[in-house]
Structures are given as structure tokens and as C-alpha cells.
N, C-alpha and C positions, 0 to 999 in steps of 0.2 A: 504493499500500500504506500502511495506516495505521501510524503509528509514535509512540513516545513518546521524550522526552529530558528529562534532569534538568538544572535551572538553579538553583543555590542549594540550598535545602532544599526545593524543590517540583518535581514532575514536570509536564510539559507534554505534550499530546496533539494529534494532527492528525485532522481530519475532512474529508472530501470533500464539498463543497456546490455547488449551482449559483449561478453568479454572475449579475450583472445582464443578461448577454447569453445566459443559458442554458447556459454552459460549466461543465464540472466543474473546480473548482479546490480546492486544499488550503488549509485554515485551521487556524491553532493557537489552542488554548484552554488556560487554566490548569486543572491537575488538583489533586491533593493531595500531601501529603508521603509517602504510601504508593503503591508502585509498582503493586502488584496492584489497589488501589481505583481508581487512575487508569486502568488498562487496562479495568476494568469500565465506568467512566464513558465512556471512548472508544467501546466497542463499543455502548453503549446510544445514544451521540449519533450514531453513524453510521447505526444502524438507524433512528432518528428521522428524520434527514436523507434517508434513502433513501425512507422512508415519505412524507414530506411532497413530495418530488420526483415520486414516482409519483402522489400524490393530486392535486397541482397540474396534472399533465399531462393527466389525464383529467376533472378537475372542470369542470362547466359553471357559468355564472353562477348559474342557477336553484338547483343544489345548494349552491353556495356560500352563497347568501342564506338557504337553509334552515339551514346551519351557524351563520351569523351570528346569525339569529334565535334559535336554541336556546342558543347560547353567550353571546351579548351582550345582545340585546333582552330576553331572558327572565331575565336575571341580576339584575334589580333595579337596573340602573345608570341607568335613565330613568324619567321620570314616566309614568303610565299613559296620559294623553293623548298624550304624545310617542310612546310605542310604537305606539299606534293610528295616529297620523298617518304614522309611518315604514313601518308594515306596509302601509298603504293606498298609499303611494308606491311601494313595491316591487310590489305586486300589479298596479297600475293603469299605472304609467308606465315602470318599470325592465324588469321581466321580459318585457312584450310586445316590447320592442326587443332586449334582450340575452340573454334567458334561456337560449336554446339554445346560445349561443356558448361556447367554452371560456375558463375564467377567465384563463388565461395569454395569450390572444390579444386581449384587450380593450386598445384604445389610448386615449390621452387625446383624440384627435380624435373618436372615437366618443362618449365621454362628453360632451364639450363640445357636439357636434352634437345630442345627445339634449336637453340644456338649451335650446339655442337653437331647437329645433324646437317644444318646449313653449311657449316665449315667442312664437314666430311663430304657433302655434295659438290664441293668445290666453288661454292659461292665466294665472291670477293670479300676481303676484310672490310670493305666499306659498306657492302650490303648488310653483313652479319652486325656490324656495329651500329648500323641505323636501327635494325631490328631490336637490338639490345637496349638502345636508347628509347624506342617506343615502349618496350616492356617496362622499363624502370620508371619513365614518366607517367605512364598510364596507370600502373598498379599503385604509385604513390599517390596519385589523385584519387584512386578508389578507397584508399585508406586514410591518408592524413586530411584530405579535403572533403571527401564525400561520406566517409564512415560506412561505405558499403560492405566492407569486409574488415575484420579485427586486425589480421596480419598481412604484411606486405610480402607476397611470395617472390618478388623481384629484388628484394633487398640485398641478397647476397650472390646473385647470378653475376658472372663475369664473362667477358669477351673470351672465346676460346683461343687457345694459342694456335698460331699459324706456323706450321713448322718449316715451310719453305717460303722465302720472300717472293712477294707478287712481281710478276714480270711486267715491266713498263715498256710498251712500244716506243720505238725510237721516234722522236719528234719529227714531223714531216716539215721540212723547210724548203724555201724556194732559193734557187741559185740566182746570182747577179743577173744572168742572161734572162731568166724567167721574170725577175722583177722589172726588167727594162720593158718586157713584153706586157706585163700587167699594167705599167703606167702608161704605155703607149695606147693600150685598148680602153683604159679608163683615165683620161688625161685630166689636167685642171679644168674645172667647169662641170665635169661629169658628176653626178650625184654620189657615185661611190669613191671619188677620188680623195676627199678629205678623210673619209673612214679608213681608207686604206693607208693614208700617210700617217694618221694617228697610230695605228697598230704597228706599222713598219718601223717608224722612226722613234716610238715611244713605248711600244710594247702594251698598249692598252687592250683590255678585253673588248669584245663586241659591244656589250651593254654599256661599258664605260665610254666607249666612243659615242654612242647614241646619246648619253646623258651629259656629256661635257659641255660646260657653259663658258662663255667668254670671262666670266668672273672667276673661274678656275685657273685661267692662264695669266701668268705674271710674266710679261715681256721683258721687264727690267732684269729679273733674276734668272730668266729663262727656266721656269719651273711650272709644272701642272699639278694642281692639287685634285686628287681623286677622292671624292667624298660621297659619290652616289652612282647608281646604275639604273639602267631601264629594265623593268621586270614586267611580264605580262601577268595580269590578275583578271581571271575569266577572259572576257573578250576586250578588256581595256589594258592600256600600257601605262604604268605609273613608274616614277622615279622613287627609288628607295635607297637606304644606306646598304653598302655592300655587305655580304654575308658574314664575312670575317673581319675582325679588328685590323688585321695586317693589310687587307685590301684597301683601307683608307690610308693614303700614302701621298708623298709629295715626289714627283718624277722631274728629273733634270733632262732638258733637251738641248740639242745642238743647233748649229747655224742653219742646217738644211731645213728643219721644222720651223725655225724662226722665220725664214723667207717665206715658207709655205703659209704660216699664220698671216703675215702681212699680206699676201695675195688674197687669201681667203676673206680677210676683212674688206678689202676693196671689191672683191666679187660680190659680197653680200650687199654692199652699198648699191652696186649696180642692180641686183636682183630686186631691192626694194623699190628702185625707181621703175624697173621693168613691170613689176606686179602691182605697184601701187597699194591701193586699199585691200587687195586680195592677198598681199604679203603676210604671213604669219610671223610675228616677232617674238620668238621664244628665247632669243639671245643665246642660241645653241651654236657651237662651233661647226657641226657637221649636219646640218638639216638638209632636207630636199631644197631644190633650187627656189621653191616658193616659200620656204621658211618652216614648213611642216616638219614634224619630228621624224626622223629616220629611225625604223624599228629593225630589230634583228630580222624580222620576216622580209624587210626590203632587200637585205643582203643575200638572200638564198641563191639568187641567179649567179652571184660571184663564186660560190663554191661549185655550181655546175659547169661554169666557164672553165674554171681551173682543171676540173676532171676531164673536161672535153679537150682542153688545149694541152694540158701537161700529163694527164693520167693520174693526178694527184692533187692534194691540197684543199684547204678550206680557209675561211677567214682567219680562223685561229693559227693557221701556219705562218702568217704574217708576224704574229707574236713569237712564235718559235723562231723565225728567221732572225728577228730583232735580238732575241736573247742568244741565239747561237753565235751571231756575228760579234756580240760583245764579248762573250766568253773565248771566241777563237782570237780575238784582239788582245786578249790578256786581261780583261776586266776582272775584278775580284768576284768571287762566286757570291759572297755575302751581299755585295752592292747590287749585283744582278738580281738577286732573290728579293731584295727590298724594292727594287725598281718595278719588278713584276707583281709584287704584292702577295708572294707565296706565303703560306702559313708558317713555313720553316725552311731553312737551307737544305734540309733533307729532300724536301720535295724537288727543289731545283736540281740537286746533284743526281736524283733519279731520273728525271725527265731528260736531262742533258748530260747523262753519263758517257755518251759516245764522244762528245765534245771534250769532256774533261779527260778522257782516256788519251785523246790525241795530245792534249797538253801535257800529260805525264810522260809520253813518249818523246815529246820535244824536249822536255826537262832533262831527260837521261841523256839526250844527244848534247845538250848545253853542258851538262856535268862532264861528260867524257871530253868535250873540247876545252873545258876550262882547266881540266886536271891533267 
């Protein structure tokens, strides 16, 4: 039976809840200094505890993830691309194994076995890590925030050990001759030209090129500040902060890009006169000729043209070409990593290991000549 008691100037009330073993136990909570108000709070709390207990006893894992998606994933707490990755993990890896099971019956062993099975079936470390993150965050929500289950079965699960290092495909780069053909086919004034120049001369990602504003370009210091990217949300394109902290960075550029920036400024002034009131002034560095936002979808033709012309390459190959040329010229790996906005120098060394191997061999030759 529920009851209240007064201690000092405040009333305390009792509510029956399910403990970690599923047994009904009485817990005490602080109310207010008003007896009637505390009684009202007590009845409401008991009703909620009873509701959650009944809900948890019947809820399947599939229904729980529907709840988690609507209350947590769709609440704006995660980046758009993270939401997509999490939903994909739920649909393709978690629900096929656990969807029909009741939420209260899920055990730590089941969750760990799921991760181990994905590893054994040769899914990538990245995929398994995403599934692990979803399990930990969702079941923490089920316990700490929702009170649907008394114990968190994901608390002690770990990412399985991957015994062999993942193989990274060699970065596809363009040769100097191929770059000449690219700039000849997409010359100054072409919608693609500025996008290509930003990635080739500064290593920007596609979304970063689309989102770059003139406010981000410092002509005096010859730097570019990357603080946002263009991301698709449903059918709309929106500017958002980059996914990782390291992607927010300051990039130094050289005289070639400096001259291109000057020409682009003048070209945009001409386009404003050309289009008049129909020109869209977004203050972007690389928009369409009429000033409208250039999206990643706009650049799909570039990849198709590269494959047709060279048999290889995408827009991202321009970024690889930028990084490879810097490393081959002797640039410090850590500096290149920061310019690219990689999460760590390890990422850079894995992607461009073939370039670094050439440098090591060259170093051996230098040592032999010096000694």
C-alpha cells in the first residue's frame, strides 16, 4: 500500500517499482511541503511505474527500437549521417536477430554473440562498431531514461577483437596529364571548375566545397576555414557542422588557388550582372553560375566522365591527388593529416601507405649516398 510521511518540512511518498530481479519493491521519493500535492504526485508516479512495468513486460525489441527511433534518433541529438548509419544497423543487423524477442529477456550474452557473429562473418570493424554503439546507446535509453527494463544488458559488451588488420584499397589519384585533361574539359567558368579546384588545390571534401563561403576564405593569410558541410536531409540540403571535431580546421593554400579565388570573385560579379534579379546571392565560393547552391548530386556527372575518359576516379580522387602530391613532395604526414581533417594520423598513413613506402625507399637511397 502506498503511503506518505513527513520529515522536517517536507513530505515523502512511497512507490512500488520492479527491482533489478523483476520483483516488486517499495521505494521512497521526496515530495513537497504540501500533503495533498505530495499525494497527487505519489498517485501519478505509481501509475507511471505500473504503466512502464506493463509496457516492458510486453514490448518486443522491434517495438522498442521503433520507440527509440522516434524519441531519440529523430530528436535532433545526432548528425544526419549518424542517424542513417544507426537506422541501417538496426534494420540489417539487430532486428533480424533480436526483433521478435521481448525486451526484458535480452541478455548480455546474446548481444555479445551478435557482435562476435558479425565479426566472424567478415563484416568490417566499422560496421560492427556501429552496431555496438547502437546497442549501448539504445539499451542505456531503455534503462536509465525510460525505465523499461531494470538492468542494461549492453553495459559490459565490447567490440570484438579483429585479428587481422583491415585492408585499405590504394587511393585512386589522377596523374598530372589527367589533371590537364580535367581542367581542359571543365575550364574556368564551368560550373564544376571551382569545385574541382578547391579539392585539387586544398583537399576539400565534396560537401565542404559545396558549403564554402567567402567568409571562410582569408586572402590576406591565405587560409580557408572549414566549419560546415552540405548534407542531405530528406529531400532538402542543409548546412551542418562536420561530423568530427578534426574536420573543423584551417587550411593553408598557395598562389595557384589564390589566383583562382581572385578570378572567381570577378566571374561572380559578372554573373550577378548577367542574371540580375534572378541571381541567387548565397555568398558561396562555388555555386552554380546563377548563384544557386551546388550539391553533391550536381557533381555526379564528373565521376561518370572520369570513368569514361580514364577508366577510374571520382570527385574524391581529387582530394587523394592533393594529399599524394603533398606527401611525394616531402610534406610532413601530420601536417597533411591536419590539412585533410582526418580523425588521426593513423588514418592518413593507412590511406596513403603506398606513397609513404616510396618515401621510405627513397630515404634508404639517401642514407646510402650520405654514408
